[in-house]
All heavy atoms as a GROMACS GRO file, in nm:
protein
  608
    1MET      N    1   0.351   1.309   1.364
    1MET     CA    2   0.253   1.201   1.360
    1MET      C    3   0.308   1.082   1.438
    1MET      O    4   0.423   1.044   1.416
    1MET     CB    5   0.229   1.164   1.213
    1MET     CG    6   0.098   1.096   1.186
    1MET     SD    7   0.067   1.060   1.010
    1MET     CE    8   0.031   1.219   0.944
    2THR      N    9   0.229   1.028   1.526
    2THR     CA   10   0.272   0.912   1.605
    2THR      C   11   0.271   0.786   1.519
    2THR      O   12   0.210   0.782   1.411
    2THR     CB   13   0.181   0.890   1.726
    2THR    OG1   14   0.052   0.847   1.678
    2THR    CG2   15   0.167   1.014   1.811
    3THR      N   16   0.337   0.684   1.570
    3THR     CA   17   0.340   0.556   1.500
    3THR      C   18   0.198   0.504   1.477
    3THR      O   19   0.166   0.455   1.368
    3THR     CB   20   0.424   0.454   1.580
    3THR    OG1   21   0.557   0.504   1.591
    3THR    CG2   22   0.425   0.318   1.512
    4GLU      N   23   0.113   0.517   1.576
    4GLU     CA   24  -0.026   0.470   1.563
    4GLU      C   25  -0.102   0.551   1.458
    4GLU      O   26  -0.178   0.495   1.378
    4GLU     CB   27  -0.097   0.475   1.698
    4GLU     CG   28  -0.236   0.414   1.697
    4GLU     CD   29  -0.240   0.266   1.659
    4GLU    OE1   30  -0.141   0.194   1.682
    4GLU    OE2   31  -0.342   0.222   1.604
    5GLU      N   32  -0.081   0.683   1.456
    5GLU     CA   33  -0.147   0.767   1.356
    5GLU      C   34  -0.099   0.733   1.215
    5GLU      O   35  -0.179   0.732   1.121
    5GLU     CB   36  -0.119   0.916   1.384
    5GLU     CG   37  -0.190   0.968   1.507
    5GLU     CD   38  -0.144   1.107   1.546
    5GLU    OE1   39  -0.024   1.139   1.530
    5GLU    OE2   40  -0.230   1.184   1.594
    6ILE      N   41   0.030   0.702   1.202
    6ILE     CA   42   0.083   0.662   1.072
    6ILE      C   43   0.014   0.535   1.026
    6ILE      O   44  -0.032   0.525   0.912
    6ILE     CB   45   0.236   0.643   1.079
    6ILE    CG1   46   0.303   0.779   1.098
    6ILE    CG2   47   0.289   0.572   0.955
    6ILE    CD1   48   0.451   0.771   1.132
    7LYS      N   49   0.003   0.436   1.114
    7LYS     CA   50  -0.061   0.309   1.078
    7LYS      C   51  -0.206   0.332   1.038
    7LYS      O   52  -0.253   0.277   0.938
    7LYS     CB   53  -0.052   0.210   1.194
    7LYS     CG   54  -0.114   0.076   1.158
    7LYS     CD   55  -0.101  -0.025   1.269
    7LYS     CE   56  -0.160  -0.156   1.220
    7LYS     NZ   57  -0.196  -0.246   1.324
    8ILE      N   58  -0.279   0.411   1.114
    8ILE     CA   59  -0.419   0.439   1.083
    8ILE      C   60  -0.432   0.506   0.947
    8ILE      O   61  -0.518   0.469   0.865
    8ILE     CB   62  -0.482   0.527   1.195
    8ILE    CG1   63  -0.500   0.444   1.322
    8ILE    CG2   64  -0.615   0.587   1.149
    8ILE    CD1   65  -0.532   0.526   1.446
    9ASN      N   66  -0.345   0.602   0.919
    9ASN     CA   67  -0.352   0.672   0.791
    9ASN      C   68  -0.310   0.585   0.673
    9ASN      O   69  -0.364   0.597   0.564
    9ASN     CB   70  -0.271   0.802   0.796
    9ASN     CG   71  -0.345   0.909   0.874
    9ASN    OD1   72  -0.467   0.916   0.872
    9ASN    ND2   73  -0.271   0.993   0.944
   10VAL      N   74  -0.212   0.497   0.694
   10VAL     CA   75  -0.175   0.402   0.588
   10VAL      C   76  -0.292   0.310   0.558
   10VAL      O   77  -0.324   0.284   0.441
   10VAL     CB   78  -0.047   0.323   0.625
   10VAL    CG1   79  -0.026   0.206   0.528
   10VAL    CG2   80   0.075   0.414   0.625
   11GLU      N   81  -0.360   0.263   0.662
   11GLU     CA   82  -0.478   0.177   0.642
   11GLU      C   83  -0.589   0.253   0.567
   11GLU      O   84  -0.656   0.197   0.480
   11GLU     CB   85  -0.531   0.125   0.776
   11GLU     CG   86  -0.445   0.017   0.837
   11GLU     CD   87  -0.453  -0.119   0.769
   11GLU    OE1   88  -0.519  -0.134   0.664
   11GLU    OE2   89  -0.390  -0.211   0.821
   12LYS      N   90  -0.606   0.382   0.598
   12LYS     CA   91  -0.705   0.463   0.525
   12LYS      C   92  -0.669   0.471   0.378
   12LYS      O   93  -0.756   0.462   0.290
   12LYS     CB   94  -0.713   0.605   0.583
   12LYS     CG   95  -0.784   0.614   0.715
   12LYS     CD   96  -0.783   0.759   0.764
   12LYS     CE   97  -0.843   0.771   0.902
   12LYS     NZ   98  -0.833   0.909   0.954
   13ALA      N   99  -0.540   0.488   0.348
   13ALA     CA  100  -0.495   0.493   0.209
   13ALA      C  101  -0.524   0.361   0.138
   13ALA      O  102  -0.572   0.359   0.025
   13ALA     CB  103  -0.346   0.525   0.204
   14LEU      N  104  -0.494   0.251   0.207
   14LEU     CA  105  -0.520   0.119   0.146
   14LEU      C  106  -0.669   0.098   0.126
   14LEU      O  107  -0.710   0.039   0.024
   14LEU     CB  108  -0.460   0.008   0.233
   14LEU     CG  109  -0.308   0.009   0.245
   14LEU    CD1  110  -0.261  -0.107   0.333
   14LEU    CD2  111  -0.239   0.006   0.110
   15ASP      N  112  -0.751   0.146   0.219
   15ASP     CA  113  -0.896   0.135   0.203
   15ASP      C  114  -0.945   0.213   0.082
   15ASP      O  115  -1.042   0.174   0.017
   15ASP     CB  116  -0.969   0.184   0.328
   15ASP     CG  117  -0.959   0.086   0.444
   15ASP    OD1  118  -0.924  -0.032   0.422
   15ASP    OD2  119  -0.986   0.129   0.558
   16GLU      N  120  -0.876   0.323   0.050
   16GLU     CA  121  -0.915   0.404  -0.066
   16GLU      C  122  -0.886   0.332  -0.198
   16GLU      O  123  -0.964   0.340  -0.293
   16GLU     CB  124  -0.840   0.538  -0.064
   16GLU     CG  125  -0.875   0.628  -0.180
   16GLU     CD  126  -0.804   0.761  -0.175
   16GLU    OE1  127  -0.800   0.825  -0.067
   16GLU    OE2  128  -0.752   0.804  -0.280
   17ILE      N  129  -0.774   0.260  -0.204
   17ILE     CA  130  -0.738   0.194  -0.330
   17ILE      C  131  -0.785   0.050  -0.340
   17ILE      O  132  -0.791  -0.005  -0.449
   17ILE     CB  133  -0.586   0.201  -0.354
   17ILE    CG1  134  -0.512   0.134  -0.241
   17ILE    CG2  135  -0.539   0.341  -0.373
   17ILE    CD1  136  -0.364   0.128  -0.263
   18ARG      N  137  -0.823  -0.009  -0.228
   18ARG     CA  138  -0.865  -0.149  -0.227
   18ARG      C  139  -0.980  -0.180  -0.326
   18ARG      O  140  -0.973  -0.280  -0.396
   18ARG     CB  141  -0.902  -0.192  -0.085
   18ARG     CG  142  -0.917  -0.340  -0.069
   18ARG     CD  143  -0.926  -0.381   0.077
   18ARG     NE  144  -0.791  -0.393   0.133
   18ARG     CZ  145  -0.746  -0.322   0.236
   18ARG    NH1  146  -0.824  -0.235   0.297
   18ARG    NH2  147  -0.623  -0.339   0.279
   19PRO      N  148  -1.083  -0.094  -0.337
   19PRO     CA  149  -1.191  -0.125  -0.433
   19PRO      C  150  -1.142  -0.139  -0.578
   19PRO      O  151  -1.194  -0.221  -0.653
   19PRO     CB  152  -1.286  -0.006  -0.418
   19PRO     CG  153  -1.262   0.045  -0.281
   19PRO     CD  154  -1.115   0.024  -0.256
   20PHE      N  155  -1.041  -0.061  -0.616
   20PHE     CA  156  -0.988  -0.071  -0.751
   20PHE      C  157  -0.916  -0.204  -0.772
   20PHE      O  158  -0.929  -0.268  -0.876
   20PHE     CB  159  -0.891   0.045  -0.780
   20PHE     CG  160  -0.958   0.179  -0.769
   20PHE    CD1  161  -0.939   0.259  -0.657
   20PHE    CD2  162  -1.042   0.226  -0.870
   20PHE    CE1  163  -1.001   0.382  -0.646
   20PHE    CE2  164  -1.105   0.349  -0.860
   20PHE     CZ  165  -1.085   0.427  -0.748
   21LEU      N  166  -0.841  -0.247  -0.670
   21LEU     CA  167  -0.773  -0.376  -0.679
   21LEU      C  168  -0.874  -0.490  -0.679
   21LEU      O  169  -0.860  -0.586  -0.756
   21LEU     CB  170  -0.675  -0.392  -0.562
   21LEU     CG  171  -0.561  -0.291  -0.554
   21LEU    CD1  172  -0.481  -0.312  -0.426
   21LEU    CD2  173  -0.472  -0.298  -0.675
   22GLU      N  174  -0.975  -0.480  -0.593
   22GLU     CA  175  -1.077  -0.585  -0.586
   22GLU      C  176  -1.155  -0.598  -0.716
   22GLU      O  177  -1.195  -0.708  -0.752
   22GLU     CB  178  -1.171  -0.558  -0.468
   22GLU     CG  179  -1.104  -0.581  -0.333
   22GLU     CD  180  -1.190  -0.538  -0.215
   22GLU    OE1  181  -1.289  -0.463  -0.234
   22GLU    OE2  182  -1.157  -0.579  -0.102
   23SER      N  183  -1.175  -0.486  -0.786
   23SER     CA  184  -1.250  -0.493  -0.912
   23SER      C  185  -1.176  -0.574  -1.017
   23SER      O  186  -1.236  -0.623  -1.112
   23SER     CB  187  -1.279  -0.352  -0.965
   23SER     OG  188  -1.161  -0.289  -1.012
   24ASP      N  189  -1.044  -0.590  -0.999
   24ASP     CA  190  -0.963  -0.672  -1.090
   24ASP      C  191  -0.927  -0.807  -1.028
   24ASP      O  192  -0.841  -0.878  -1.079
   24ASP     CB  193  -0.834  -0.598  -1.128
   24ASP     CG  194  -0.860  -0.485  -1.225
   24ASP    OD1  195  -0.956  -0.494  -1.304
   24ASP    OD2  196  -0.783  -0.386  -1.222
   25GLY      N  197  -0.991  -0.842  -0.916
   25GLY     CA  198  -0.968  -0.972  -0.854
   25GLY      C  199  -0.849  -0.975  -0.759
   25GLY      O  200  -0.801  -1.081  -0.723
   26GLY      N  201  -0.801  -0.858  -0.718
   26GLY     CA  202  -0.686  -0.853  -0.629
   26GLY      C  203  -0.720  -0.792  -0.495
   26GLY      O  204  -0.836  -0.761  -0.466
   27ASN      N  205  -0.618  -0.774  -0.413
   27ASN     CA  206  -0.633  -0.711  -0.284
   27ASN      C  207  -0.495  -0.670  -0.234
   27ASN      O  208  -0.394  -0.701  -0.298
   27ASN     CB  209  -0.700  -0.804  -0.183
   27ASN     CG  210  -0.772  -0.728  -0.073
   27ASN    OD1  211  -0.748  -0.610  -0.049
   27ASN    ND2  212  -0.862  -0.797  -0.004
   28ILE      N  213  -0.490  -0.604  -0.120
   28ILE     CA  214  -0.364  -0.562  -0.062
   28ILE      C  215  -0.376  -0.563   0.090
   28ILE      O  216  -0.482  -0.533   0.144
   28ILE     CB  217  -0.324  -0.422  -0.113
   28ILE    CG1  218  -0.180  -0.387  -0.075
   28ILE    CG2  219  -0.422  -0.315  -0.065
   28ILE    CD1  220  -0.124  -0.268  -0.150
   29SER      N  221  -0.267  -0.603   0.157
   29SER     CA  222  -0.263  -0.605   0.303
   29SER      C  223  -0.140  -0.532   0.352
   29SER      O  224  -0.033  -0.542   0.292
   29SER     CB  225  -0.256  -0.749   0.355
   29SER     OG  226  -0.372  -0.820   0.321
   30LEU      N  227  -0.156  -0.461   0.463
   30LEU     CA  228  -0.042  -0.398   0.528
   30LEU      C  229   0.031  -0.504   0.609
   30LEU      O  230  -0.029  -0.574   0.690
   30LEU     CB  231  -0.090  -0.285   0.620
   30LEU     CG  232   0.018  -0.216   0.704
   30LEU    CD1  233   0.121  -0.149   0.614
   30LEU    CD2  234  -0.045  -0.115   0.799
   31ILE      N  235   0.161  -0.517   0.587
   31ILE     CA  236   0.242  -0.614   0.659
   31ILE      C  237   0.316  -0.548   0.774
   31ILE      O  238   0.314  -0.595   0.887
   31ILE     CB  239   0.342  -0.685   0.564
   31ILE    CG1  240   0.268  -0.754   0.450
   31ILE    CG2  241   0.430  -0.783   0.641
   31ILE    CD1  242   0.165  -0.856   0.491
   32ASP      N  243   0.382  -0.435   0.746
   32ASP     CA  244   0.463  -0.371   0.849
   32ASP      C  245   0.495  -0.228   0.809
   32ASP      O  246   0.490  -0.193   0.690
   32ASP     CB  247   0.595  -0.450   0.866
   32ASP     CG  248   0.671  -0.413   0.992
   32ASP    OD1  249   0.611  -0.354   1.085
   32ASP    OD2  250   0.792  -0.443   1.000
   33ILE      N  251   0.527  -0.146   0.908
   33ILE     CA  252   0.579  -0.012   0.885
   33ILE      C  253   0.705  -0.002   0.970
   33ILE      O  254   0.700  -0.017   1.091
   33ILE     CB  255   0.480   0.098   0.926
   33ILE    CG1  256   0.349   0.083   0.849
   33ILE    CG2  257   0.542   0.236   0.902
   33ILE    CD1  258   0.237   0.175   0.897
   34GLU      N  259   0.819   0.018   0.903
   34GLU     CA  260   0.947   0.023   0.973
   34GLU      C  261   0.994   0.167   0.986
   34GLU      O  262   0.991   0.242   0.889
   34GLU     CB  263   1.051  -0.061   0.899
   34GLU     CG  264   1.015  -0.208   0.894
   34GLU     CD  265   1.114  -0.290   0.813
   34GLU    OE1  266   1.193  -0.233   0.736
   34GLU    OE2  267   1.109  -0.413   0.826
   35GLU      N  268   1.040   0.202   1.104
   35GLU     CA  269   1.096   0.334   1.133
   35GLU      C  270   1.002   0.449   1.095
   35GLU      O  271   1.047   0.559   1.064
   35GLU     CB  272   1.231   0.351   1.063
   35GLU     CG  273   1.334   0.248   1.103
   35GLU     CD  274   1.460   0.254   1.020
   35GLU    OE1  275   1.478   0.351   0.943
   35GLU    OE2  276   1.541   0.162   1.032
   36ASP      N  277   0.873   0.422   1.093
   36ASP     CA  278   0.770   0.520   1.059
   36ASP      C  279   0.787   0.580   0.919
   36ASP      O  280   0.732   0.686   0.889
   36ASP     CB  281   0.765   0.634   1.162
   36ASP     CG  282   0.712   0.588   1.297
   36ASP    OD1  283   0.652   0.479   1.304
   36ASP    OD2  284   0.729   0.662   1.395
   37LYS      N  285   0.862   0.511   0.830
   37LYS     CA  286   0.880   0.566   0.695
   37LYS      C  287   0.894   0.463   0.585
   37LYS      O  288   0.902   0.499   0.468
   37LYS     CB  289   0.997   0.663   0.692
   37LYS     CG  290   1.129   0.606   0.736
   37LYS     CD  291   1.234   0.715   0.745
   37LYS     CE  292   1.364   0.657   0.800
   37LYS     NZ  293   1.465   0.760   0.815
   38HIS      N  294   0.897   0.336   0.617
   38HIS     CA  295   0.909   0.229   0.517
   38HIS      C  296   0.791   0.133   0.534
   38HIS      O  297   0.779   0.066   0.636
   38HIS     CB  298   1.041   0.155   0.533
   38HIS     CG  299   1.161   0.244   0.526
   38HIS    ND1  300   1.201   0.305   0.409
   38HIS    CD2  301   1.247   0.285   0.622
   38HIS    CE1  302   1.308   0.379   0.434
   38HIS    NE2  303   1.338   0.369   0.562
   39VAL      N  304   0.707   0.126   0.432
   39VAL     CA  305   0.585   0.045   0.438
   39VAL      C  306   0.605  -0.084   0.359
   39VAL      O  307   0.654  -0.082   0.246
   39VAL     CB  308   0.465   0.124   0.381
   39VAL    CG1  309   0.340   0.037   0.376
   39VAL    CG2  310   0.441   0.251   0.462
   40LYS      N  311   0.565  -0.194   0.420
   40LYS     CA  312   0.565  -0.324   0.353
   40LYS      C  313   0.420  -0.367   0.336
   40LYS      O  314   0.345  -0.370   0.433
   40LYS     CB  315   0.643  -0.428   0.434
   40LYS     CG  316   0.791  -0.402   0.438
   40LYS     CD  317   0.863  -0.511   0.514
   40LYS     CE  318   1.013  -0.487   0.512
   40LYS     NZ  319   1.086  -0.595   0.579
   41VAL      N  320   0.385  -0.399   0.213
   41VAL     CA  321   0.250  -0.447   0.183
   41VAL      C  322   0.260  -0.580   0.111
   41VAL      O  323   0.368  -0.620   0.064
   41VAL     CB  324   0.172  -0.345   0.095
   41VAL    CG1  325   0.149  -0.215   0.168
   41VAL    CG2  326   0.242  -0.321  -0.038
   42ARG      N  327   0.148  -0.648   0.100
   42ARG     CA  328   0.142  -0.772   0.023
   42ARG      C  329   0.028  -0.761  -0.076
   42ARG      O  330  -0.088  -0.747  -0.037
   42ARG     CB  331   0.122  -0.893   0.113
   42ARG     CG  332   0.110  -1.023   0.033
   42ARG     CD  333   0.104  -1.147   0.120
   42ARG     NE  334   0.233  -1.163   0.187
   42ARG     CZ  335   0.247  -1.181   0.319
   42ARG    NH1  336   0.142  -1.185   0.396
   42ARG    NH2  337   0.366  -1.194   0.373
   43LEU      N  338   0.061  -0.763  -0.204
   43LEU     CA  339  -0.041  -0.771  -0.308
   43LEU      C  340  -0.092  -0.913  -0.312
   43LEU      O  341  -0.014  -1.009  -0.303
   43LEU     CB  342   0.017  -0.730  -0.444
   43LEU     CG  343   0.055  -0.582  -0.456
   43LEU    CD1  344   0.135  -0.559  -0.584
   43LEU    CD2  345  -0.068  -0.495  -0.456
   44GLU      N  346  -0.224  -0.928  -0.324
   44GLU     CA  347  -0.287  -1.060  -0.315
   44GLU      C  348  -0.379  -1.085  -0.434
   44GLU      O  349  -0.414  -0.993  -0.508
   44GLU     CB  350  -0.366  -1.068  -0.184
   44GLU     CG  351  -0.279  -1.046  -0.061
   44GLU     CD  352  -0.360  -1.026   0.066
   44GLU    OE1  353  -0.480  -0.995   0.057
   44GLU    OE2  354  -0.302  -1.040   0.175
   45GLY      N  355  -0.422  -1.210  -0.446
   45GLY     CA  356  -0.517  -1.247  -0.550
   45GLY      C  357  -0.458  -1.228  -0.688
   45GLY      O  358  -0.342  -1.262  -0.713
   46ALA      N  359  -0.536  -1.171  -0.779
   46ALA     CA  360  -0.493  -1.152  -0.916
   46ALA      C  361  -0.373  -1.059  -0.926
   46ALA      O  362  -0.299  -1.063  -1.024
   46ALA     CB  363  -0.609  -1.099  -1.000
   47CYS      N  364  -0.350  -0.977  -0.826
   47CYS     CA  365  -0.236  -0.883  -0.828
   47CYS      C  366  -0.102  -0.956  -0.824
   47CYS      O  367  -0.001  -0.903  -0.870
   47CYS     CB  368  -0.243  -0.786  -0.710
   47CYS     SG  369  -0.380  -0.669  -0.720
   48VAL      N  370  -0.099  -1.076  -0.769
   48VAL     CA  371   0.027  -1.149  -0.753
   48VAL      C  372   0.091  -1.176  -0.889
   48VAL      O  373   0.209  -1.152  -0.908
   48VAL     CB  374   0.005  -1.281  -0.675
   48VAL    CG1  375   0.132  -1.364  -0.674
   48VAL    CG2  376  -0.040  -1.250  -0.534
   49GLY      N  377   0.015  -1.225  -0.983
   49GLY     CA  378   0.071  -1.260  -1.112
   49GLY      C  379   0.053  -1.154  -1.220
   49GLY      O  380   0.090  -1.175  -1.334
   50CYS      N  381   0.000  -1.040  -1.182
   50CYS     CA  382  -0.028  -0.935  -1.280
   50CYS      C  383   0.101  -0.873  -1.331
   50CYS      O  384   0.191  -0.839  -1.254
   50CYS     CB  385  -0.116  -0.827  -1.217
   50CYS     SG  386  -0.155  -0.692  -1.328
   51SER      N  387   0.109  -0.854  -1.462
   51SER     CA  388   0.231  -0.800  -1.522
   51SER      C  389   0.254  -0.653  -1.491
   51SER      O  390   0.364  -0.603  -1.508
   51SER     CB  391   0.227  -0.821  -1.674
   51SER     OG  392   0.118  -0.750  -1.728
   52VAL      N  393   0.151  -0.582  -1.448
   52VAL     CA  394   0.166  -0.440  -1.417
   52VAL      C  395   0.161  -0.411  -1.266
   52VAL      O  396   0.141  -0.298  -1.226
   52VAL     CB  397   0.062  -0.352  -1.492
   52VAL    CG1  398   0.085  -0.359  -1.641
   52VAL    CG2  399  -0.079  -0.391  -1.455
   53ASN      N  400   0.184  -0.514  -1.183
   53ASN     CA  401   0.171  -0.491  -1.039
   53ASN      C  402   0.274  -0.393  -0.984
   53ASN      O  403   0.245  -0.321  -0.890
   53ASN     CB  404   0.167  -0.622  -0.959
   53ASN     CG  405   0.297  -0.698  -0.957
   53ASN    OD1  406   0.402  -0.649  -0.997
   53ASN    ND2  407   0.290  -0.822  -0.911
   54GLN      N  408   0.393  -0.385  -1.043
   54GLN     CA  409   0.491  -0.287  -0.996
   54GLN      C  410   0.446  -0.145  -1.030
   54GLN      O  411   0.467  -0.052  -0.953
   54GLN     CB  412   0.630  -0.315  -1.053
   54GLN     CG  413   0.699  -0.434  -0.989
   54GLN     CD  414   0.706  -0.426  -0.838
   54GLN    OE1  415   0.753  -0.328  -0.783
   54GLN    NE2  416   0.659  -0.530  -0.770
   55MET      N  417   0.383  -0.128  -1.145
   55MET     CA  418   0.329   0.002  -1.180
   55MET      C  419   0.214   0.039  -1.086
   55MET      O  420   0.204   0.152  -1.040
   55MET     CB  421   0.281   0.003  -1.325
   55MET     CG  422   0.241   0.140  -1.374
   55MET     SD  423   0.203   0.144  -1.549
   55MET     CE  424   0.047   0.059  -1.552
   56THR      N  425   0.129  -0.058  -1.056
   56THR     CA  426   0.020  -0.036  -0.961
   56THR      C  427   0.076   0.003  -0.825
   56THR      O  428   0.027   0.095  -0.760
   56THR     CB  429  -0.066  -0.164  -0.946
   56THR    OG1  430  -0.125  -0.194  -1.072
   56THR    CG2  431  -0.175  -0.147  -0.841
   57LEU      N  432   0.182  -0.066  -0.783
   57LEU     CA  433   0.242  -0.038  -0.653
   57LEU      C  434   0.295   0.105  -0.648
   57LEU      O  435   0.272   0.176  -0.552
   57LEU     CB  436   0.355  -0.138  -0.626
   57LEU     CG  437   0.415  -0.135  -0.487
   57LEU    CD1  438   0.313  -0.177  -0.382
   57LEU    CD2  439   0.537  -0.225  -0.480
   58ARG      N  440   0.365   0.149  -0.752
   58ARG     CA  441   0.424   0.283  -0.751
   58ARG      C  442   0.320   0.392  -0.779
   58ARG      O  443   0.309   0.488  -0.704
   58ARG     CB  444   0.535   0.293  -0.856
   58ARG     CG  445   0.652   0.204  -0.830
   58ARG     CD  446   0.743   0.257  -0.720
   58ARG     NE  447   0.838   0.155  -0.683
   58ARG     CZ  448   0.836   0.089  -0.568
   58ARG    NH1  449   0.746   0.115  -0.479
   58ARG    NH2  450   0.925  -0.003  -0.542
   59ALA      N  451   0.247   0.376  -0.888
   59ALA     CA  452   0.156   0.483  -0.932
   59ALA      C  453   0.031   0.492  -0.844
   59ALA      O  454  -0.020   0.601  -0.820
   59ALA     CB  455   0.117   0.461  -1.077
   60GLY      N  456  -0.017   0.378  -0.797
   60GLY     CA  457  -0.140   0.378  -0.719
   60GLY      C  458  -0.117   0.373  -0.570
   60GLY      O  459  -0.151   0.465  -0.496
   61VAL      N  460  -0.055   0.267  -0.525
   61VAL     CA  461  -0.041   0.242  -0.382
   61VAL      C  462   0.052   0.345  -0.315
   61VAL      O  463   0.013   0.411  -0.218
   61VAL     CB  464   0.010   0.098  -0.356
   61VAL    CG1  465   0.032   0.075  -0.208
   61VAL    CG2  466  -0.087  -0.004  -0.414
   62GLU      N  467   0.173   0.359  -0.368
   62GLU     CA  468   0.269   0.449  -0.304
   62GLU      C  469   0.219   0.594  -0.306
   62GLU      O  470   0.228   0.665  -0.206
   62GLU     CB  471   0.404   0.438  -0.375
   62GLU     CG  472   0.514   0.517  -0.306
   62GLU     CD  473   0.650   0.489  -0.365
   62GLU    OE1  474   0.695   0.373  -0.358
   62GLU    OE2  475   0.710   0.584  -0.418
   63THR      N  476   0.165   0.637  -0.419
   63THR     CA  477   0.115   0.774  -0.429
   63THR      C  478   0.003   0.800  -0.330
   63THR      O  479   0.000   0.904  -0.264
   63THR     CB  480   0.065   0.802  -0.573
   63THR    OG1  481   0.174   0.780  -0.663
   63THR    CG2  482   0.014   0.943  -0.589
   64THR      N  483  -0.089   0.706  -0.316
   64THR     CA  484  -0.201   0.722  -0.224
   64THR      C  485  -0.154   0.723  -0.079
   64THR      O  486  -0.198   0.805   0.001
   64THR     CB  487  -0.307   0.613  -0.247
   64THR    OG1  488  -0.346   0.614  -0.385
   64THR    CG2  489  -0.430   0.635  -0.160
   65ILE      N  490  -0.063   0.633  -0.046
   65ILE     CA  491  -0.010   0.629   0.091
   65ILE      C  492   0.059   0.761   0.124
   65ILE      O  493   0.040   0.818   0.232
   65ILE     CB  494   0.084   0.509   0.112
   65ILE    CG1  495   0.002   0.379   0.116
   65ILE    CG2  496   0.165   0.524   0.241
   65ILE    CD1  497   0.084   0.252   0.121
   66LYS      N  498   0.140   0.813   0.031
   66LYS     CA  499   0.212   0.938   0.056
   66LYS      C  500   0.118   1.058   0.067
   66LYS      O  501   0.150   1.157   0.130
   66LYS     CB  502   0.318   0.960  -0.051
   66LYS     CG  503   0.437   0.868  -0.035
   66LYS     CD  504   0.542   0.894  -0.141
   66LYS     CE  505   0.664   0.806  -0.119
   66LYS     NZ  506   0.767   0.831  -0.221
   67LYS      N  507   0.001   1.047   0.005
   67LYS     CA  508  -0.099   1.153   0.018
   67LYS      C  509  -0.148   1.160   0.164
   67LYS      O  510  -0.168   1.268   0.218
   67LYS     CB  511  -0.216   1.126  -0.077
   67LYS     CG  512  -0.327   1.228  -0.073
   67LYS     CD  513  -0.433   1.201  -0.178
   67LYS     CE  514  -0.523   1.088  -0.134
   67LYS     NZ  515  -0.637   1.066  -0.225
   68TYR      N  516  -0.165   1.045   0.226
   68TYR     CA  517  -0.211   1.038   0.365
   68TYR      C  518  -0.097   1.057   0.465
   68TYR      O  519  -0.118   1.111   0.573
   68TYR     CB  520  -0.279   0.903   0.392
   68TYR     CG  521  -0.419   0.893   0.339
   68TYR    CD1  522  -0.443   0.859   0.206
   68TYR    CD2  523  -0.529   0.915   0.421
   68TYR    CE1  524  -0.572   0.850   0.157
   68TYR    CE2  525  -0.658   0.905   0.373
   68TYR     CZ  526  -0.680   0.873   0.240
   68TYR     OH  527  -0.808   0.864   0.192
   69VAL      N  528   0.022   1.007   0.431
   69VAL     CA  529   0.136   1.012   0.522
   69VAL      C  530   0.260   1.057   0.441
   69VAL      O  531   0.335   0.973   0.391
   69VAL     CB  532   0.164   0.875   0.589
   69VAL    CG1  533   0.266   0.888   0.700
   69VAL    CG2  534   0.037   0.812   0.642
   70PRO      N  535   0.280   1.187   0.426
   70PRO     CA  536   0.388   1.238   0.341
   70PRO      C  537   0.529   1.193   0.381
   70PRO      O  538   0.618   1.188   0.296
   70PRO     CB  539   0.375   1.390   0.355
   70PRO     CG  540   0.235   1.413   0.399
   70PRO     CD  541   0.197   1.294   0.481
   71GLN      N  542   0.550   1.157   0.508
   71GLN     CA  543   0.684   1.118   0.550
   71GLN      C  544   0.725   0.978   0.506
   71GLN      O  545   0.840   0.938   0.522
   71GLN     CB  546   0.699   1.131   0.701
   71GLN     CG  547   0.630   1.020   0.778
   71GLN     CD  548   0.556   1.071   0.899
   71GLN    OE1  549   0.484   1.169   0.892
   71GLN    NE2  550   0.573   1.005   1.011
   72ILE      N  551   0.632   0.901   0.450
   72ILE     CA  552   0.667   0.767   0.400
   72ILE      C  553   0.764   0.781   0.284
   72ILE      O  554   0.743   0.856   0.192
   72ILE     CB  555   0.540   0.689   0.357
   72ILE    CG1  556   0.449   0.663   0.477
   72ILE    CG2  557   0.578   0.558   0.286
   72ILE    CD1  558   0.509   0.581   0.589
   73GLU      N  559   0.875   0.705   0.293
   73GLU     CA  560   0.978   0.712   0.190
   73GLU      C  561   0.970   0.598   0.089
   73GLU      O  562   0.996   0.619  -0.029
   73GLU     CB  563   1.117   0.710   0.256
   73GLU     CG  564   1.144   0.835   0.339
   73GLU     CD  565   1.278   0.830   0.410
   73GLU    OE1  566   1.358   0.738   0.384
   73GLU    OE2  567   1.303   0.922   0.490
   74THR      N  568   0.937   0.477   0.136
   74THR     CA  569   0.932   0.364   0.044
   74THR      C  570   0.808   0.279   0.072
   74THR      O  571   0.761   0.270   0.185
   74THR     CB  572   1.056   0.273   0.058
   74THR    OG1  573   1.061   0.220   0.191
   74THR    CG2  574   1.183   0.349   0.028
   75VAL      N  575   0.760   0.217  -0.034
   75VAL     CA  576   0.652   0.119  -0.025
   75VAL      C  577   0.696   0.000  -0.107
   75VAL      O  578   0.725   0.013  -0.226
   75VAL     CB  579   0.518   0.174  -0.079
   75VAL    CG1  580   0.409   0.067  -0.072
   75VAL    CG2  581   0.475   0.299  -0.003
   76VAL      N  582   0.707  -0.116  -0.043
   76VAL     CA  583   0.752  -0.237  -0.113
   76VAL      C  584   0.653  -0.350  -0.094
   76VAL      O  585   0.586  -0.359   0.010
   76VAL     CB  586   0.893  -0.282  -0.068
   76VAL    CG1  587   0.998  -0.178  -0.103
   76VAL    CG2  588   0.896  -0.313   0.079
   77ASN      N  589   0.645  -0.433  -0.196
   77ASN     CA  590   0.561  -0.552  -0.191
   77ASN      C  591   0.646  -0.669  -0.143
   77ASN      O  592   0.755  -0.692  -0.195
   77ASN     CB  593   0.505  -0.581  -0.331
   77ASN     CG  594   0.418  -0.704  -0.332
   77ASN    OD1  595   0.334  -0.724  -0.246
   77ASN    ND2  596   0.434  -0.787  -0.434
   78VAL      N  597   0.598  -0.740  -0.041
   78VAL     CA  598   0.667  -0.859   0.008
   78VAL      C  599   0.581  -0.981  -0.024
   78VAL      O  600   0.461  -0.977  -0.014
   78VAL     CB  601   0.699  -0.851   0.159
   78VAL    CG1  602   0.796  -0.738   0.186
   78VAL    CG2  603   0.573  -0.833   0.240
   79ALA      N  604   0.647  -1.087  -0.064
   79ALA     CA  605   0.574  -1.208  -0.102
   79ALA      C  606   0.531  -1.287   0.018
   79ALA      O  607   0.581  -1.274   0.125
   79ALA     CB  608   0.662  -1.294  -0.192
   0.00000   0.00000   0.00000
């Protein structure tokens, strides 16, 4: 998978989970993809102060991204 294909597929994954975040007043943005395997995102809105945002990041965001791009190793939230 090329770098561009990885970015497109990560965006597709975020588009899949975005409605769930928006329903709780939050959102997510792709910040960067390093070495085609490390994704940086930014949780926004209500997600910033949410007590379960790390669980959302791992169980929802990371799992969905890896479904689209299996070679992704890490997904981290940057402030």
